[in-house]
DRENPA-3360 file (N, C-alpha, C; in nm, 2 decimals, always signed):
BEGIN
1 = MTVKVNER = -0.39/-0.59/-1.67/-0.38/-0.53/-1.80/-0.27/-0.59/-1.88 ~ -0.16/-0.61/-1.82/-0.04/-0.67/-1.89/-0.08/-0.81/-1.94 ~ -0.16/-0.89/-1.86/-0.20/-1.02/-1.90/-0.29/-1.01/-2.02 ~ -0.39/-0.92/-2.03/-0.48/-0.91/-2.14/-0.40/-0.87/-2.27 ~ -0.31/-0.78/-2.26/-0.23/-0.74/-2.37/-0.15/-0.85/-2.42 ~ -0.09/-0.92/-2.33/+0.00/-1.03/-2.37/-0.08/-1.14/-2.44 ~ -0.20/-1.17/-2.39/-0.28/-1.27/-2.45/-0.32/-1.24/-2.60 ~ -0.33/-1.10/-2.62/-0.38/-1.06/-2.76/-0.27/-1.06/-2.86;
9 = VGVLKYED = -0.15/-1.01/-2.82/-0.04/-0.99/-2.92/+0.06/-1.09/-2.91 ~ +0.06/-1.18/-2.81/+0.15/-1.29/-2.81/+0.28/-1.26/-2.73 ~ +0.36/-1.17/-2.79/+0.49/-1.13/-2.73/+0.49/-0.97/-2.72 ~ +0.52/-0.92/-2.61/+0.53/-0.78/-2.59/+0.67/-0.73/-2.63 ~ +0.68/-0.61/-2.69/+0.80/-0.56/-2.74/+0.90/-0.53/-2.63 ~ +0.85/-0.47/-2.52/+0.94/-0.43/-2.41/+0.92/-0.52/-2.29 ~ +0.93/-0.65/-2.31/+0.91/-0.75/-2.20/+1.01/-0.72/-2.08 ~ +1.13/-0.70/-2.11/+1.23/-0.68/-2.01/+1.19/-0.56/-1.92;
17 = SICDFLYH = +1.15/-0.45/-1.98/+1.12/-0.34/-1.90/+0.99/-0.36/-1.82 ~ +0.90/-0.43/-1.87/+0.77/-0.46/-1.80/+0.80/-0.56/-1.69 ~ +0.88/-0.66/-1.71/+0.92/-0.75/-1.60/+0.99/-0.68/-1.49 ~ +1.08/-0.59/-1.52/+1.15/-0.51/-1.42/+1.05/-0.43/-1.34 ~ +0.96/-0.36/-1.41/+0.86/-0.28/-1.35/+0.77/-0.36/-1.25 ~ +0.73/-0.48/-1.30/+0.64/-0.56/-1.22/+0.72/-0.61/-1.09 ~ +0.85/-0.64/-1.11/+0.92/-0.69/-0.99/+0.93/-0.58/-0.89 ~ +0.96/-0.46/-0.93/+0.98/-0.35/-0.83/+0.84/-0.31/-0.77;
25 = MKYMYVGD = +0.74/-0.30/-0.85/+0.61/-0.25/-0.80/+0.53/-0.35/-0.72 ~ +0.55/-0.48/-0.76/+0.46/-0.58/-0.70/+0.53/-0.66/-0.59 ~ +0.67/-0.66/-0.59/+0.74/-0.74/-0.49/+0.81/-0.66/-0.39 ~ +0.84/-0.54/-0.41/+0.93/-0.46/-0.32/+0.85/-0.35/-0.25 ~ +0.75/-0.29/-0.31/+0.70/-0.17/-0.25/+0.56/-0.19/-0.19 ~ +0.51/-0.32/-0.18/+0.38/-0.34/-0.13/+0.39/-0.46/-0.03 ~ +0.28/-0.49/+0.03/+0.28/-0.60/+0.13/+0.25/-0.74/+0.08 ~ +0.24/-0.83/+0.17/+0.23/-0.97/+0.13/+0.10/-1.00/+0.05;
33 = FVKNEAEQ = +0.00/-0.93/+0.09/-0.13/-0.96/+0.02/-0.12/-0.93/-0.13 ~ -0.06/-0.82/-0.16/-0.05/-0.78/-0.31/+0.06/-0.87/-0.37 ~ +0.16/-0.91/-0.29/+0.26/-1.00/-0.35/+0.20/-1.13/-0.39 ~ +0.11/-1.18/-0.31/+0.04/-1.31/-0.34/-0.04/-1.29/-0.47 ~ -0.11/-1.18/-0.48/-0.19/-1.15/-0.60/-0.10/-1.15/-0.72 ~ +0.01/-1.08/-0.71/+0.10/-1.07/-0.82/+0.16/-1.20/-0.87 ~ +0.19/-1.29/-0.77/+0.24/-1.42/-0.81/+0.14/-1.50/-0.88 ~ +0.01/-1.49/-0.85/-0.10/-1.56/-0.92/-0.11/-1.50/-1.06;
41 = AIQRLSPS = -0.10/-1.37/-1.08/-0.11/-1.30/-1.21/+0.00/-1.34/-1.30 ~ +0.12/-1.35/-1.24/+0.24/-1.38/-1.32/+0.23/-1.52/-1.39 ~ +0.16/-1.61/-1.32/+0.14/-1.75/-1.38/+0.06/-1.74/-1.51 ~ -0.01/-1.63/-1.53/-0.09/-1.62/-1.66/-0.02/-1.55/-1.77 ~ +0.10/-1.51/-1.74/+0.18/-1.44/-1.85/+0.24/-1.54/-1.94 ~ +0.30/-1.49/-2.05/+0.36/-1.58/-2.15/+0.48/-1.65/-2.09 ~ +0.52/-1.77/-2.14/+0.63/-1.84/-2.08/+0.76/-1.76/-2.08 ~ +0.79/-1.68/-2.18/+0.91/-1.60/-2.18/+0.91/-1.50/-2.07;
49 = MRNKLKYI = +0.79/-1.43/-2.04/+0.79/-1.34/-1.93/+0.80/-1.40/-1.80 ~ +0.74/-1.52/-1.78/+0.75/-1.60/-1.66/+0.89/-1.64/-1.63 ~ +0.96/-1.67/-1.74/+1.10/-1.71/-1.72/+1.19/-1.59/-1.68 ~ +1.16/-1.47/-1.74/+1.24/-1.36/-1.70/+1.21/-1.32/-1.55 ~ +1.08/-1.32/-1.51/+1.05/-1.28/-1.38/+1.11/-1.39/-1.28 ~ +1.13/-1.51/-1.32/+1.18/-1.61/-1.23/+1.33/-1.57/-1.19 ~ +1.40/-1.51/-1.28/+1.54/-1.48/-1.25/+1.56/-1.35/-1.18 ~ +1.46/-1.26/-1.19/+1.47/-1.13/-1.12/+1.42/-1.15/-0.98;
57 = SHTQINAT = +1.51/-1.20/-0.89/+1.47/-1.24/-0.76/+1.57/-1.20/-0.66 ~ +1.54/-1.22/-0.53/+1.64/-1.18/-0.42/+1.74/-1.29/-0.40 ~ +1.80/-1.34/-0.51/+1.90/-1.45/-0.50/+2.04/-1.39/-0.51 ~ +2.14/-1.47/-0.48/+2.28/-1.42/-0.49/+2.31/-1.40/-0.64 ~ +2.40/-1.31/-0.67/+2.44/-1.28/-0.81/+2.50/-1.40/-0.87 ~ +2.58/-1.48/-0.79/+2.65/-1.59/-0.84/+2.55/-1.70/-0.89 ~ +2.44/-1.71/-0.82/+2.34/-1.80/-0.86/+2.29/-1.77/-1.00 ~ +2.27/-1.65/-1.03/+2.23/-1.61/-1.17/+2.34/-1.65/-1.27;
65 = IDLPHKLA = +2.46/-1.63/-1.24/+2.57/-1.65/-1.33/+2.58/-1.80/-1.35 ~ +2.55/-1.88/-1.25/+2.57/-2.03/-1.27/+2.46/-2.09/-1.35 ~ +2.36/-2.01/-1.40/+2.25/-2.07/-1.47/+2.24/-2.02/-1.62 ~ +2.36/-2.01/-1.69/+2.35/-1.96/-1.83/+2.28/-2.06/-1.92 ~ +2.28/-2.19/-1.89/+2.22/-2.29/-1.98/+2.07/-2.27/-1.99 ~ +2.01/-2.20/-1.89/+1.87/-2.18/-1.89/+1.82/-2.06/-1.97 ~ +1.92/-1.98/-2.02/+1.89/-1.87/-2.10/+1.87/-1.91/-2.24 ~ +1.81/-1.82/-2.32/+1.79/-1.85/-2.46/+1.92/-1.87/-2.53;
73 = PGPSNSDA = +1.93/-1.97/-2.62/+2.06/-2.00/-2.69/+2.09/-1.89/-2.79 ~ +2.22/-1.89/-2.82/+2.26/-1.79/-2.92/+2.38/-1.70/-2.87 ~ +2.43/-1.61/-2.95/+2.54/-1.53/-2.91/+2.51/-1.42/-2.81 ~ +2.38/-1.40/-2.78/+2.34/-1.30/-2.68/+2.34/-1.35/-2.54 ~ +2.38/-1.47/-2.51/+2.38/-1.52/-2.38/+2.45/-1.44/-2.28 ~ +2.57/-1.40/-2.31/+2.66/-1.32/-2.22/+2.59/-1.18/-2.19 ~ +2.52/-1.12/-2.29/+2.45/-1.00/-2.27/+2.33/-1.02/-2.17 ~ +2.27/-1.14/-2.19/+2.15/-1.17/-2.10/+2.20/-1.18/-1.96;
81 = VRRDVWME = +2.31/-1.25/-1.94/+2.37/-1.28/-1.81/+2.40/-1.14/-1.75 ~ +2.47/-1.05/-1.82/+2.51/-0.92/-1.77/+2.39/-0.84/-1.73 ~ +2.28/-0.85/-1.81/+2.16/-0.78/-1.78/+2.10/-0.83/-1.65 ~ +2.10/-0.97/-1.63/+2.04/-1.02/-1.51/+2.12/-0.98/-1.39 ~ +2.26/-0.98/-1.41/+2.34/-0.94/-1.30/+2.32/-0.80/-1.26 ~ +2.31/-0.71/-1.36/+2.28/-0.57/-1.34/+2.15/-0.55/-1.27 ~ +2.05/-0.63/-1.30/+1.92/-0.62/-1.24/+1.93/-0.67/-1.09 ~ +2.01/-0.77/-1.07/+2.03/-0.82/-0.93/+2.10/-0.71/-0.85;
89 = HGAASHTV = +2.20/-0.64/-0.90/+2.26/-0.53/-0.83/+2.16/-0.42/-0.80 ~ +2.08/-0.38/-0.90/+1.98/-0.28/-0.88/+1.87/-0.32/-0.78 ~ +1.83/-0.44/-0.79/+1.72/-0.49/-0.70/+1.77/-0.49/-0.56 ~ +1.90/-0.54/-0.54/+1.95/-0.55/-0.41/+1.97/-0.41/-0.35 ~ +2.01/-0.32/-0.43/+2.03/-0.18/-0.37/+1.89/-0.12/-0.33 ~ +1.79/-0.14/-0.42/+1.66/-0.09/-0.39/+1.60/-0.16/-0.27 ~ +1.63/-0.29/-0.26/+1.57/-0.37/-0.15/+1.63/-0.32/-0.01 ~ +1.76/-0.30/-0.01/+1.82/-0.25/+0.11/+1.77/-0.11/+0.15;
97 = QFSQTMKL = +1.76/-0.02/+0.05/+1.71/+0.11/+0.08/+1.56/+0.11/+0.13 ~ +1.48/+0.03/+0.07/+1.34/+0.02/+0.10/+1.33/-0.04/+0.24 ~ +1.41/-0.14/+0.27/+1.40/-0.21/+0.40/+1.44/-0.12/+0.51 ~ +1.54/-0.03/+0.49/+1.59/+0.06/+0.59/+1.48/+0.17/+0.61 ~ +1.41/+0.21/+0.50/+1.30/+0.31/+0.52/+1.19/+0.25/+0.60 ~ +1.15/+0.13/+0.56/+1.04/+0.07/+0.63/+1.07/+0.04/+0.78 ~ +1.20/+0.01/+0.81/+1.24/-0.01/+0.95/+1.22/+0.13/+1.03 ~ +1.25/+0.24/+0.96/+1.24/+0.37/+1.03/+1.09/+0.40/+1.05;
105 = IRGSSWYW = +1.01/+0.36/+0.95/+0.86/+0.39/+0.96/+0.80/+0.31/+1.06 ~ +0.84/+0.18/+1.07/+0.78/+0.09/+1.17/+0.82/+0.13/+1.31 ~ +0.93/+0.20/+1.33/+0.97/+0.26/+1.46/+0.90/+0.38/+1.50 ~ +0.82/+0.44/+1.40/+0.74/+0.56/+1.43/+0.61/+0.52/+1.50 ~ +0.57/+0.59/+1.61/+0.45/+0.56/+1.68/+0.32/+0.59/+1.61 ~ +0.34/+0.67/+1.50/+0.22/+0.72/+1.43/+0.18/+0.62/+1.32 ~ +0.27/+0.52/+1.29/+0.24/+0.42/+1.19/+0.16/+0.30/+1.24 ~ +0.05/+0.27/+1.18/-0.04/+0.17/+1.23/-0.04/+0.04/+1.15;
113 = GNMSWKDA = +0.06/+0.02/+1.06/+0.07/-0.10/+0.99/-0.04/-0.14/+0.91 ~ -0.07/-0.27/+0.89/-0.18/-0.31/+0.80/-0.31/-0.31/+0.87 ~ -0.34/-0.20/+0.93/-0.48/-0.19/+1.00/-0.58/-0.18/+0.88 ~ -0.70/-0.24/+0.90/-0.80/-0.23/+0.80/-0.88/-0.10/+0.82 ~ -0.95/-0.06/+0.71/-1.03/+0.06/+0.72/-1.14/+0.06/+0.82 ~ -1.19/-0.06/+0.85/-1.29/-0.08/+0.95/-1.23/-0.05/+1.09 ~ -1.11/-0.10/+1.12/-1.05/-0.07/+1.25/-1.01/+0.07/+1.26 ~ -0.97/+0.13/+1.15/-0.93/+0.27/+1.15/-1.05/+0.36/+1.18;
121 = EKVLMSQL = -1.16/+0.32/+1.13/-1.29/+0.40/+1.16/-1.33/+0.38/+1.30 ~ -1.31/+0.26/+1.35/-1.34/+0.23/+1.49/-1.26/+0.31/+1.59 ~ -1.13/+0.33/+1.56/-1.05/+0.41/+1.64/-1.08/+0.56/+1.63 ~ -1.09/+0.61/+1.51/-1.11/+0.75/+1.48/-1.24/+0.81/+1.52 ~ -1.35/+0.72/+1.52/-1.48/+0.77/+1.56/-1.49/+0.82/+1.70 ~ -1.39/+0.77/+1.78/-1.39/+0.82/+1.92/-1.30/+0.94/+1.95 ~ -1.24/+0.99/+1.84/-1.15/+1.10/+1.85/-1.22/+1.23/+1.79 ~ -1.15/+1.34/+1.81/-1.21/+1.47/+1.77/-1.18/+1.49/+1.62;
129 = PGTYLVRD = -1.27/+1.57/+1.55/-1.24/+1.60/+1.41/-1.10/+1.66/+1.39 ~ -1.04/+1.62/+1.28/-0.90/+1.66/+1.25/-0.80/+1.56/+1.30 ~ -0.84/+1.46/+1.37/-0.75/+1.35/+1.41/-0.73/+1.26/+1.29 ~ -0.60/+1.21/+1.27/-0.57/+1.13/+1.15/-0.46/+1.03/+1.19 ~ -0.45/+0.92/+1.11/-0.35/+0.82/+1.14/-0.30/+0.77/+1.00 ~ -0.19/+0.70/+1.00/-0.12/+0.65/+0.88/-0.12/+0.50/+0.89 ~ -0.16/+0.43/+0.78/-0.17/+0.29/+0.78/-0.13/+0.24/+0.64 ~ -0.12/+0.11/+0.62/-0.10/+0.05/+0.49/-0.22/+0.06/+0.40;
137 = SASDRYIF = -0.20/+0.08/+0.27/-0.31/+0.09/+0.18/-0.34/-0.05/+0.13 ~ -0.47/-0.08/+0.11/-0.51/-0.21/+0.06/-0.50/-0.21/-0.10 ~ -0.48/-0.10/-0.16/-0.47/-0.09/-0.30/-0.33/-0.13/-0.35 ~ -0.32/-0.20/-0.46/-0.19/-0.24/-0.52/-0.12/-0.12/-0.59 ~ -0.19/-0.01/-0.60/-0.13/+0.11/-0.66/-0.07/+0.21/-0.56 ~ -0.09/+0.19/-0.44/-0.04/+0.28/-0.34/+0.02/+0.20/-0.22 ~ +0.10/+0.26/-0.14/+0.17/+0.20/-0.03/+0.10/+0.23/+0.10 ~ +0.07/+0.36/+0.12/+0.01/+0.41/+0.24/-0.12/+0.48/+0.22;
145 = TISYRTKH = -0.20/+0.49/+0.33/-0.33/+0.56/+0.33/-0.34/+0.64/+0.46 ~ -0.40/+0.76/+0.45/-0.42/+0.84/+0.56/-0.57/+0.84/+0.59 ~ -0.61/+0.79/+0.71/-0.75/+0.79/+0.75/-0.77/+0.91/+0.85 ~ -0.88/+0.99/+0.83/-0.89/+1.11/+0.92/-1.04/+1.12/+0.96 ~ -1.06/+1.18/+1.07/-1.19/+1.21/+1.13/-1.24/+1.34/+1.09 ~ -1.36/+1.34/+1.03/-1.43/+1.47/+1.00/-1.54/+1.49/+1.10 ~ -1.62/+1.59/+1.08/-1.72/+1.62/+1.18/-1.83/+1.51/+1.19 ~ -1.85/+1.44/+1.08/-1.96/+1.35/+1.08/-1.92/+1.20/+1.06;
153 = SVHHTRLA = -1.80/+1.18/+1.01/-1.76/+1.04/+0.98/-1.60/+1.04/+0.96 ~ -1.56/+0.92/+0.91/-1.42/+0.90/+0.89/-1.39/+0.88/+0.74 ~ -1.29/+0.94/+0.68/-1.26/+0.93/+0.54/-1.12/+0.87/+0.53 ~ -1.09/+0.82/+0.41/-0.96/+0.76/+0.38/-0.91/+0.81/+0.25 ~ -0.78/+0.86/+0.25/-0.72/+0.91/+0.13/-0.59/+0.84/+0.11 ~ -0.57/+0.78/-0.01/-0.45/+0.71/-0.04/-0.34/+0.81/-0.07 ~ -0.22/+0.78/-0.02/-0.11/+0.87/-0.02/-0.03/+0.85/-0.15 ~ -0.05/+0.94/-0.24/+0.02/+0.93/-0.38/+0.16/+0.98/-0.38;
161 = QHGGNFCL = +0.23/+0.94/-0.48/+0.37/+0.99/-0.50/+0.37/+1.04/-0.65 ~ +0.43/+1.17/-0.65/+0.45/+1.23/-0.78/+0.59/+1.29/-0.78 ~ +0.66/+1.26/-0.88/+0.80/+1.30/-0.89/+0.89/+1.27/-0.78 ~ +0.86/+1.15/-0.72/+0.94/+1.10/-0.60/+0.90/+1.16/-0.47 ~ +0.79/+1.24/-0.47/+0.74/+1.31/-0.35/+0.61/+1.25/-0.30 ~ +0.60/+1.22/-0.17/+0.47/+1.19/-0.12/+0.38/+1.32/-0.11 ~ +0.26/+1.31/-0.14/+0.17/+1.43/-0.13/+0.03/+1.40/-0.13 ~ -0.05/+1.49/-0.08/-0.20/+1.48/-0.08/-0.25/+1.56/-0.19;
169 = GGPNSLVK = -0.32/+1.50/-0.29/-0.36/+1.57/-0.41/-0.27/+1.54/-0.53 ~ -0.26/+1.63/-0.62/-0.18/+1.61/-0.74/-0.04/+1.65/-0.73 ~ +0.03/+1.65/-0.84/+0.18/+1.69/-0.83/+0.21/+1.83/-0.79 ~ +0.10/+1.92/-0.80/+0.12/+2.06/-0.76/+0.08/+2.08/-0.61 ~ +0.07/+1.98/-0.53/+0.03/+1.99/-0.40/+0.12/+2.08/-0.32 ~ +0.07/+2.16/-0.22/+0.15/+2.25/-0.14/+0.22/+2.17/-0.03 ~ +0.17/+2.05/+0.00/+0.22/+1.97/+0.11/+0.28/+1.84/+0.05 ~ +0.41/+1.84/+0.05/+0.48/+1.72/-0.01/+0.62/+1.71/+0.05;
177 = ANSLVSFI = +0.68/+1.59/+0.04/+0.81/+1.56/+0.09/+0.86/+1.43/+0.02 ~ +0.99/+1.41/+0.02/+1.05/+1.30/-0.06/+1.06/+1.17/+0.03 ~ +1.01/+1.18/+0.15/+1.00/+1.05/+0.23/+0.88/+1.06/+0.32 ~ +0.82/+0.94/+0.35/+0.70/+0.94/+0.43/+0.72/+1.00/+0.57 ~ +0.84/+0.97/+0.63/+0.86/+1.02/+0.76/+0.87/+1.18/+0.76 ~ +0.94/+1.23/+0.66/+0.95/+1.38/+0.65/+0.81/+1.43/+0.62 ~ +0.73/+1.36/+0.53/+0.60/+1.41/+0.50/+0.51/+1.42/+0.62 ~ +0.51/+1.32/+0.70/+0.42/+1.31/+0.82/+0.47/+1.40/+0.93;
185 = ENSLQSCC = +0.60/+1.39/+0.96/+0.65/+1.46/+1.08/+0.68/+1.61/+1.06 ~ +0.70/+1.65/+0.93/+0.74/+1.79/+0.90/+0.63/+1.86/+0.82 ~ +0.61/+1.81/+0.70/+0.52/+1.88/+0.61/+0.38/+1.88/+0.65 ~ +0.32/+1.76/+0.69/+0.18/+1.75/+0.72/+0.15/+1.82/+0.86 ~ +0.24/+1.81/+0.95/+0.21/+1.87/+1.08/+0.23/+2.02/+1.08 ~ +0.31/+2.07/+0.98/+0.33/+2.21/+0.97/+0.20/+2.28/+0.92 ~ +0.11/+2.20/+0.86/-0.01/+2.26/+0.81/-0.09/+2.33/+0.91 ~ -0.09/+2.29/+1.04/-0.16/+2.35/+1.14/-0.11/+2.49/+1.16;
193 = KRRICMLM = +0.02/+2.51/+1.16/+0.08/+2.64/+1.18/+0.05/+2.73/+1.06 ~ +0.05/+2.67/+0.94/+0.03/+2.75/+0.82/-0.12/+2.77/+0.78 ~ -0.20/+2.71/+0.86/-0.35/+2.71/+0.84/-0.39/+2.66/+0.70 ~ -0.33/+2.55/+0.66/-0.36/+2.48/+0.54/-0.47/+2.38/+0.57 ~ -0.57/+2.38/+0.49/-0.69/+2.29/+0.51/-0.70/+2.19/+0.39 ~ -0.76/+2.08/+0.42/-0.80/+1.99/+0.31/-0.93/+2.03/+0.26 ~ -0.95/+2.02/+0.12/-1.08/+2.04/+0.06/-1.14/+1.91/+0.03 ~ -1.26/+1.88/+0.07/-1.33/+1.76/+0.05/-1.45/+1.78/-0.03;
201 = HPKSDSTG = -1.48/+1.69/-0.12/-1.60/+1.69/-0.20/-1.69/+1.58/-0.15 ~ -1.79/+1.61/-0.08/-1.88/+1.50/-0.02/-1.95/+1.42/-0.14 ~ -1.97/+1.29/-0.11/-2.04/+1.21/-0.20/-2.19/+1.22/-0.21 ~ -2.24/+1.32/-0.13/-2.39/+1.34/-0.13/-2.43/+1.42/-0.25 ~ -2.55/+1.45/-0.25/-2.61/+1.53/-0.37/-2.56/+1.67/-0.37 ~ -2.51/+1.72/-0.25/-2.47/+1.86/-0.25/-2.35/+1.89/-0.33 ~ -2.34/+2.01/-0.39/-2.23/+2.04/-0.48/-2.12/+2.12/-0.41 ~ -2.14/+2.15/-0.28/-2.04/+2.23/-0.21/-1.92/+2.15/-0.17;
209 = IETLELNH = -1.83/+2.21/-0.10/-1.71/+2.15/-0.05/-1.69/+2.17/+0.10 ~ -1.62/+2.08/+0.17/-1.59/+2.10/+0.31/-1.44/+2.12/+0.33 ~ -1.41/+2.19/+0.43/-1.27/+2.20/+0.47/-1.24/+2.13/+0.60 ~ -1.11/+2.08/+0.61/-1.08/+2.01/+0.73/-0.93/+2.03/+0.76 ~ -0.90/+2.07/+0.88/-0.76/+2.08/+0.93/-0.72/+1.95/+0.99 ~ -0.61/+1.89/+0.94/-0.55/+1.77/+1.00/-0.46/+1.83/+1.12 ~ -0.52/+1.83/+1.24/-0.45/+1.90/+1.35/-0.40/+1.80/+1.46 ~ -0.43/+1.67/+1.45/-0.38/+1.58/+1.55/-0.34/+1.45/+1.49;
217 = LLRRHELL = -0.22/+1.42/+1.49/-0.17/+1.29/+1.45/-0.18/+1.18/+1.56 ~ -0.26/+1.08/+1.54/-0.29/+0.98/+1.64/-0.18/+0.88/+1.64 ~ -0.12/+0.86/+1.76/-0.01/+0.77/+1.78/-0.07/+0.64/+1.86 ~ +0.00/+0.53/+1.84/-0.05/+0.41/+1.90/-0.05/+0.41/+2.05 ~ +0.05/+0.47/+2.11/+0.05/+0.47/+2.26/-0.06/+0.55/+2.32 ~ -0.13/+0.63/+2.24/-0.24/+0.71/+2.30/-0.35/+0.63/+2.34 ~ -0.36/+0.50/+2.29/-0.47/+0.42/+2.33/-0.44/+0.33/+2.45 ~ -0.32/+0.36/+2.51/-0.28/+0.29/+2.63/-0.28/+0.14/+2.61;
225 = PSLKYLCR = -0.21/+0.08/+2.52/-0.21/-0.06/+2.50/-0.14/-0.13/+2.62 ~ -0.15/-0.26/+2.62/-0.09/-0.34/+2.73/+0.06/-0.36/+2.71 ~ +0.12/-0.40/+2.82/+0.27/-0.42/+2.81/+0.30/-0.54/+2.72 ~ +0.21/-0.63/+2.71/+0.22/-0.75/+2.62/+0.23/-0.70/+2.48 ~ +0.14/-0.61/+2.44/+0.14/-0.55/+2.31/+0.27/-0.48/+2.28 ~ +0.31/-0.39/+2.37/+0.43/-0.31/+2.35/+0.56/-0.40/+2.34 ~ +0.56/-0.51/+2.41/+0.68/-0.60/+2.40/+0.67/-0.67/+2.26 ~ +0.56/-0.70/+2.21/+0.55/-0.76/+2.08/+0.60/-0.67/+1.97;
233 = VVIRNCVE = +0.56/-0.54/+1.98/+0.60/-0.44/+1.88/+0.76/-0.43/+1.88 ~ +0.82/-0.43/+2.00/+0.96/-0.42/+2.02/+1.03/-0.54/+1.96 ~ +0.98/-0.66/+1.99/+1.04/-0.78/+1.93/+1.03/-0.78/+1.78 ~ +0.91/-0.75/+1.73/+0.90/-0.75/+1.58/+0.98/-0.65/+1.51 ~ +1.02/-0.54/+1.58/+1.11/-0.44/+1.52/+1.25/-0.48/+1.53 ~ +1.28/-0.58/+1.62/+1.42/-0.62/+1.63/+1.45/-0.75/+1.57 ~ +1.35/-0.83/+1.55/+1.37/-0.97/+1.50/+1.30/-0.99/+1.36 ~ +1.37/-1.04/+1.26/+1.31/-1.07/+1.13/+1.20/-1.17/+1.15;
241 = KELLASLP = +1.10/-1.15/+1.06/+0.98/-1.23/+1.07/+1.01/-1.38/+1.06 ~ +1.11/-1.41/+0.97/+1.14/-1.55/+0.94/+1.21/-1.62/+1.06 ~ +1.26/-1.54/+1.16/+1.33/-1.59/+1.27/+1.25/-1.60/+1.40 ~ +1.12/-1.56/+1.39/+1.04/-1.56/+1.51/+1.02/-1.70/+1.56 ~ +1.00/-1.79/+1.47/+0.97/-1.93/+1.51/+1.08/-2.00/+1.59 ~ +1.20/-1.95/+1.57/+1.32/-2.01/+1.63/+1.35/-1.95/+1.77 ~ +1.27/-1.85/+1.81/+1.29/-1.79/+1.95/+1.26/-1.89/+2.05 ~ +1.33/-1.89/+2.17/+1.31/-1.99/+2.28/+1.19/-1.95/+2.36;
249 = LPSNMICY = +1.07/-1.96/+2.30/+0.94/-1.92/+2.36/+0.84/-2.03/+2.34 ~ +0.74/-2.03/+2.43/+0.63/-2.13/+2.41/+0.55/-2.10/+2.28 ~ +0.49/-2.20/+2.22/+0.42/-2.20/+2.09/+0.31/-2.09/+2.09 ~ +0.24/-2.07/+2.20/+0.13/-1.98/+2.20/+0.19/-1.83/+2.19 ~ +0.31/-1.81/+2.25/+0.37/-1.68/+2.24/+0.42/-1.66/+2.10 ~ +0.47/-1.76/+2.04/+0.52/-1.75/+1.90/+0.40/-1.71/+1.81 ~ +0.29/-1.77/+1.83/+0.17/-1.74/+1.75/+0.13/-1.59/+1.77 ~ +0.14/-1.55/+1.89/+0.11/-1.41/+1.92/+0.20/-1.32/+1.85;
257 = LEDPKYFV = +0.33/-1.35/+1.85/+0.43/-1.26/+1.78/+0.41/-1.26/+1.63 ~ +0.37/-1.38/+1.58/+0.36/-1.39/+1.43/+0.23/-1.33/+1.38 ~ +0.14/-1.28/+1.46/+0.02/-1.22/+1.41/+0.05/-1.11/+1.32 ~ +0.00/-1.11/+1.19/+0.03/-1.01/+1.09/-0.02/-0.87/+1.13 ~ -0.12/-0.86/+1.22/-0.17/-0.74/+1.26/-0.11/-0.69/+1.40 ~ +0.02/-0.72/+1.41/+0.08/-0.70/+1.54/+0.09/-0.55/+1.58 ~ +0.07/-0.46/+1.48/+0.08/-0.32/+1.51/-0.05/-0.27/+1.57 ~ -0.16/-0.34/+1.54/-0.29/-0.29/+1.58/-0.32/-0.32/+1.73;
265 = PPCLYR = -0.33/-0.22/+1.81/-0.35/-0.25/+1.96/-0.47/-0.33/+1.98 ~ -0.46/-0.43/+2.07/-0.58/-0.52/+2.10/-0.70/-0.45/+2.16 ~ -0.68/-0.33/+2.21/-0.80/-0.26/+2.27/-0.90/-0.23/+2.17 ~ -0.87/-0.24/+2.04/-0.97/-0.22/+1.93/-1.08/-0.33/+1.93 ~ -1.04/-0.44/+1.98/-1.14/-0.56/+1.97/-1.21/-0.58/+2.10 ~ -1.20/-0.49/+2.20/-1.27/-0.51/+2.32/-1.42/-0.48/+2.30;
% end
């Protein structure tokens, strides 16, 4: 949408705000797949926007200060540098906070990582109705998705955020929390005790609704994965992805550790 508007009007009035928004939404809060999509889209923006997005990055603040000659000439150079430095401070703070949150989520046995919807259905179809799991969303507008088993099939609901809270449904949802861990481990699991059900509108021709209780949160260890899989999860939680190749291990083990679907138990593919 931004690209189409930019092509029509030439220069956007609030380029700085849009660039800052794109940086946070496309580079920090989603996975590598969407990040690659965003990088391709940015190449189609105006030169001025591409230049701004180039400097809003995970570099050291001093690196930004050392490049004033690349900013637009004129008396506003110092203001532009201060703005870039402020963005670096803000970006670094958000990056650390988000990184810590994701580390906590990855350590939770109910998080299934970048599992595809097909694999989620393969797992849940062998479970009882009301069983659900949490995985990454394939949409660039959402971070997480909840997949759940109904009486006849498996459905998927993207986990929205309203007012800083994760919730199912709109901003007036009865079930919400300000963090994913709290939402899953406290709010959502308390629905069983409070007898709160989900209302679903089937895609069939019928006009009625169905109710469903999310009564069992499926955890990865319930599928009895191998020791090899468990070791990989522990290593990935302790070692940064960029450092895996430097581990003193055979090349075939390095490839196994670097598998992007390392959270998905191999028993799914038997």
